[in-house]
N, C-alpha and C positions, 0 to 999 in steps of 0.2 A: 686802450684804459674807455671800459662803456660805462655810462652812467645814465639813472634817473631818477629826477629830483621833483620837486614841490616843494612850496613853503614849509611844509610839516614833515617831509623825510627826504633823506638823500642816500641813494643806493650805488654802489661801485663796484664793477668786476674789474680788476687786474689780473689780465690774463698771465703774467709773468709770475706774479705771487701766488695764483692760484685760489684767490679769495675774492668773496664777495663780502661785500662790509654792508650793513645795514645800521642808518642812524634815526634819529626821530621818533616819528607818529604813525604807524601805518593804520589808519584808519578808513580807507576806501571802501565805495560803495559796491557789493558785490561782485560776484566773479568777475564780469566784463572787465572792472577798474581792474582786478589783480591782472589780466593777461598780459600786459606789457612784461612784469616780473618774473611772471612765471615762464614766458619765453626766454628772456634772460638767466634764470637759473637752467632751464633744459638747454641751451645754447651752451653755457659755462661749464655743463657737467660732458656733455657732449665732445667739448675741444679738448678737455682735462683728462679723458680716458687716454688709458688706464690707469694714470696715475691718481693724483688727490686733487680734493677741492673743499675749500673750506668757506663753511656759510658764518661771518663774526656777526653775532647780534648782541654784543658788549653795549652798544652805544643804542639800541632800539629801545625807545621806553616802553611801548604800548604797540600792540598788533590786536586789531578785531578779529572775529570767529570767520569771516569772510577771508583773512591772510590766513589765517591759522588752516582752513582748506585748501587754500590755494599753496601750501607748504607740503598739507599732507597728499595733496596731487601731485606734488613734485616729486615725494618720496615713492610713490607707487610708479610714476613714469619711469624713474632708475632704476627700480629693483622690478618692477613686472613688464612694464612694457618695452623697454628697451633694454634691459638685462644687462645694462652697463658694468663693466669690470673696473668700477671707479672706488676709491676709497674718502670716503665721504665723511666731514667732520664739520659738528655744531659746536662753537664758542658760546657759550651764556654765562650769564652771572646768577651765583647761588642767589644773591640777598634779591632780586627781580624775579618772584614766585615764578610766575606765569611762563618765564623761558626755560628753566630748570623741569616745570612738568610737560612743557611742549617738548620740548630736547627727549624726557623718557618714553613719552606716547609715539613721537614718532621712532624711536630705536623698537617700539614694539613692531613696528613695520617693516624696520629693516634693521637687524638685529646686528649688523656688522657696522652701523653706524656708530662713528665715534664723538663722545661727549666731550667736549672740556671746560669744566665750570670753573668760574672764576669766584672766588670769594667777595 
Protein backbone atom coordinates (compact mmCIF):
# COMPACT_ATOMS: atom_id res chain seq x y z
CA UNK A 1 0.00 0.00 0.00
CA UNK A 2 1.30 3.46 -0.93
CA UNK A 3 0.26 6.56 0.97
CA UNK A 4 0.48 10.32 0.61
CA UNK A 5 -0.65 12.35 3.55
CA UNK A 6 -0.64 15.74 5.13
CA UNK A 7 -2.58 17.26 7.99
CA UNK A 8 -5.46 18.01 5.59
CA UNK A 9 -5.57 14.94 3.33
CA UNK A 10 -4.82 11.23 3.12
CA UNK A 11 -4.39 9.36 -0.17
CA UNK A 12 -3.90 5.59 -0.27
CA UNK A 13 -3.24 3.26 -3.17
CA UNK A 14 -4.15 -0.34 -2.41
CA UNK A 15 -2.60 -2.39 -5.21
CA UNK A 16 -4.49 -5.58 -4.34
CA UNK A 17 -7.88 -3.81 -4.33
CA UNK A 18 -6.87 -1.68 -7.36
CA UNK A 19 -8.22 1.38 -5.54
CA UNK A 20 -6.97 4.85 -4.78
CA UNK A 21 -8.87 6.44 -1.90
CA UNK A 22 -8.82 10.20 -1.37
CA UNK A 23 -9.85 11.67 1.98
CA UNK A 24 -9.90 15.14 3.47
CA UNK A 25 -9.28 18.37 1.60
CA UNK A 26 -6.89 18.84 -1.33
CA UNK A 27 -6.01 22.50 -1.59
CA UNK A 28 -2.36 22.37 -2.61
CA UNK A 29 -0.61 25.29 -4.32
CA UNK A 30 -0.24 24.74 -8.06
CA UNK A 31 0.77 21.91 -10.36
CA UNK A 32 4.16 21.33 -8.70
CA UNK A 33 2.49 20.56 -5.36
CA UNK A 34 0.18 18.02 -7.03
CA UNK A 35 3.02 16.23 -8.86
CA UNK A 36 3.43 13.43 -6.24
CA UNK A 37 -0.29 12.63 -6.47
CA UNK A 38 -0.21 12.74 -10.28
CA UNK A 39 2.75 10.34 -10.28
CA UNK A 40 0.91 8.01 -7.88
CA UNK A 41 -2.14 7.99 -10.19
CA UNK A 42 -0.01 7.30 -13.26
CA UNK A 43 1.89 4.52 -11.48
CA UNK A 44 -1.35 2.89 -10.33
CA UNK A 45 -2.87 3.07 -13.82
CA UNK A 46 0.18 1.48 -15.42
CA UNK A 47 0.40 -1.24 -12.75
CA UNK A 48 -3.29 -2.15 -13.06
CA UNK A 49 -3.43 -2.26 -16.87
CA UNK A 50 -5.22 -4.11 -18.50
CA UNK A 51 -7.57 -4.53 -15.57
CA UNK A 52 -9.45 -1.87 -13.62
CA UNK A 53 -8.55 1.01 -11.33
CA UNK A 54 -10.99 2.74 -9.02
CA UNK A 55 -10.56 6.29 -7.73
CA UNK A 56 -12.69 6.69 -4.60
CA UNK A 57 -13.59 10.33 -3.85
CA UNK A 58 -16.36 9.62 -1.31
CA UNK A 59 -14.42 11.09 1.63
CA UNK A 60 -12.83 13.96 -0.29
CA UNK A 61 -14.57 17.11 0.87
CA UNK A 62 -12.75 19.67 -1.28
CA UNK A 63 -10.39 19.90 -4.24
CA UNK A 64 -9.17 23.19 -5.67
CA UNK A 65 -8.76 24.03 -9.37
CA UNK A 66 -5.12 22.90 -9.37
CA UNK A 67 -6.27 19.47 -8.22
CA UNK A 68 -8.96 19.35 -10.87
CA UNK A 69 -6.34 20.26 -13.49
CA UNK A 70 -4.14 17.45 -12.17
CA UNK A 71 -6.97 14.92 -12.58
CA UNK A 72 -7.54 16.22 -16.12
CA UNK A 73 -3.84 15.63 -16.88
CA UNK A 74 -4.18 12.13 -15.46
CA UNK A 75 -7.17 11.33 -17.68
CA UNK A 76 -5.31 12.67 -20.72
CA UNK A 77 -2.29 10.56 -19.76
CA UNK A 78 -4.41 7.42 -19.59
CA UNK A 79 -6.33 8.04 -22.81
CA UNK A 80 -4.00 9.98 -25.13
CA UNK A 81 -0.41 9.72 -23.96
CA UNK A 82 -0.18 6.10 -22.84
CA UNK A 83 -3.36 4.81 -24.51
CA UNK A 84 -3.75 2.43 -21.60
CA UNK A 85 -6.22 -0.41 -21.88
CA UNK A 86 -7.66 0.19 -18.45
CA UNK A 87 -11.16 0.28 -17.02
CA UNK A 88 -11.15 3.44 -14.95
CA UNK A 89 -13.89 4.13 -12.41
CA UNK A 90 -14.48 7.23 -10.33
CA UNK A 91 -16.63 6.87 -7.22
CA UNK A 92 -18.23 10.11 -6.04
CA UNK A 93 -21.12 11.42 -3.97
CA UNK A 94 -24.10 13.11 -5.60
CA UNK A 95 -24.65 15.38 -2.64
CA UNK A 96 -21.15 16.84 -3.05
CA UNK A 97 -21.93 18.84 -6.19
CA UNK A 98 -18.36 19.43 -7.35
CA UNK A 99 -17.63 15.66 -7.30
CA UNK A 100 -20.49 14.79 -9.64
CA UNK A 101 -19.67 17.71 -11.94
CA UNK A 102 -15.98 16.76 -12.01
CA UNK A 103 -16.75 13.17 -12.93
CA UNK A 104 -19.10 14.19 -15.74
CA UNK A 105 -16.47 16.58 -17.14
CA UNK A 106 -13.76 13.92 -16.95
CA UNK A 107 -16.07 11.49 -18.75
CA UNK A 108 -16.20 13.95 -21.66
CA UNK A 109 -12.44 13.49 -22.01
CA UNK A 110 -12.60 9.72 -21.51
CA UNK A 111 -16.00 8.40 -22.63
CA UNK A 112 -15.21 4.93 -21.28
CA UNK A 113 -14.82 6.34 -17.74
CA UNK A 114 -17.22 4.62 -15.37
CA UNK A 115 -18.86 6.80 -12.76
CA UNK A 116 -20.46 5.43 -9.60
CA UNK A 117 -22.49 8.10 -7.80
CA UNK A 118 -23.51 7.44 -4.23
CA UNK A 119 -26.61 9.25 -2.95
